[in-house]
N, C-alpha and C positions, 0 to 999 in steps of 0.2 A: 488357295491352299487353306484348307478349311477343316477346322477341328470342331467336333461337337463340344459346345460349351466354352470354346476359346475363340475369341475374335481378335485377330491381330491386325491392327491398322498401322500402316507405315507410309512414309512419304516417298521412299525410294525402294523399288523392289530389289536393288542390289544389296541392301542390308541383309536380306534373308536368302535371296537367290541371285548369285552373281550372273552377269550377262552370259547367256548361252545361246547358241544359234537356234533359230526357230524355223519350222517348215514354211515354205513359201505358200501363197494362196493356192497355186496350182497343185502343189503336193497335198495340201489339206483336203482337197476335193476327193482324194483317193483314200482317205483315212476315216475310220469310224471308231468312236469310243462309246461303248455301250449302245451301239447302233445309231449314234448321232455324230454328224460331222463337227469337229471342234472348231471354235472361233480362232483359236491360237494354240500352238503346241510347240514345246521345245523338242530338240533331238534328245535322245537318252543321254544321260551323263552319270558319272560315278557317284554313288550314294555318299561317299565321304565328302563330297562338295556341299552337302546339305548342312549348313552351320546352325540353323535355328533349332534350339533344343526341343521346342514344342512340336516340331515336325520330326526331327531325327529320332525322338524316343518312340515313334510309331513305325520306324523302319523295321522290317521283318528279317532282312538278310542283307547281303552285300551286293545284291543285284542292282542294276542301273535304275535310275529314277528319271521321270520326265514330268513336265508341268503342262497342264491344260488350263487355259483361261477363258473366261466368258465375261461379257459386260455386266456390271453390277446392277444397272437399272433394268435391263431386260435379259436376265440370265437365260441361256439356252438349255442349261442342265444344272442339276444339283447332285452332289455326291456326299455320302456320309463316310466318316472314318471307318475303316475296316471293310468297306463295301468292295467286293470283287467285281471287276468288269471284264468284258471281252473286248479285244482290240482287233480291228481289221486294218492291216497295214501292209501294203505291197512290199515294204522293205523288211518285213518279218523280224523285228527285234524281239518279239514275244507276243503271245496270244492272250495272256491274262495278266492283269495287274490289280493291285489293291490300293485304295485311297489311304494315304498316310496323314492327311490334314489339308488345311487350306488357309489362305491369307487374303486380305483385301489390300489392294495397292492401286497405284496410278501408273499406267504405262502410256507415255506420250500424252499426258493430260486426260486420259480416259480412266475412270474408276473400273477396276476389274476384280473378279474373284478368281484366284489361281489355286487350282487343286494339284497337290503333289501325289504322284502315283509311283509305285515300285513294282517292277516285274516280279512275278512269282516263279 
């Protein structure tokens, strides 16, 4: 969850993003974010649950939010704040989203970059 010019480093992702259910590895195989299969992705959740001000100030509306994460050392993708992306998801929560920021954190001992997206 990544903001241009702002780098948030935390020890526990729950500080900024409480624990939300993630898609299984089998489900992730069917999802594409900007044409790329995500390493890790939460189910959509209510935007009011985003507590970090540096992320919430970039929320555009009250639509649901989701988080896409990738390994810090070998990132599979990079997104910029305000970048709009296409989503291919068989569960059809939405077809377009915008990046609202990012953070660096550790999930189960692995450093990750987590991008926050909001459906348009």
